[in-house]
Steps between C-alpha positions, in 0.01 A plus 500: 500500500419784265214476254711377209656231715156388616373473145808316378467252800126442422574440131793274558300289749177483297298695759185696417636775273379593154566774249287722283696687238214612268506882495159635416506876562681788670353835594652817649322619817577769756650243734724351231366225289233230486624175333265229393629147450326192373492192725305175537157479671671278767750778576218751537299275735817436705553877539133567586507218759838627643684175411750697294641848475587660161844654470604685187863501380645674196774310311732629232351339193840435327645338815176301541515367146868411540437315824192327355715363218757367755762769463635571851820685400506793748714722268243468222208544737647817664571649159121503440416727795 
């Protein structure tokens, strides 16, 4: 399974997966960028105790909003790329 399939499987089966989508800050650095996201204290503790691993994805905001509202029309979604 690739990472997206793993995440979908975990979400569909109510396994231990959560999301943090609160963007806090982004800074340019020599290596690329540092991105800071907001998350719960539980998520931080789980990262620190190696119970979870953070994975950052970037979603097209227009496609995300359409999907969040229940619109799954591929033609409409692809027109927003």
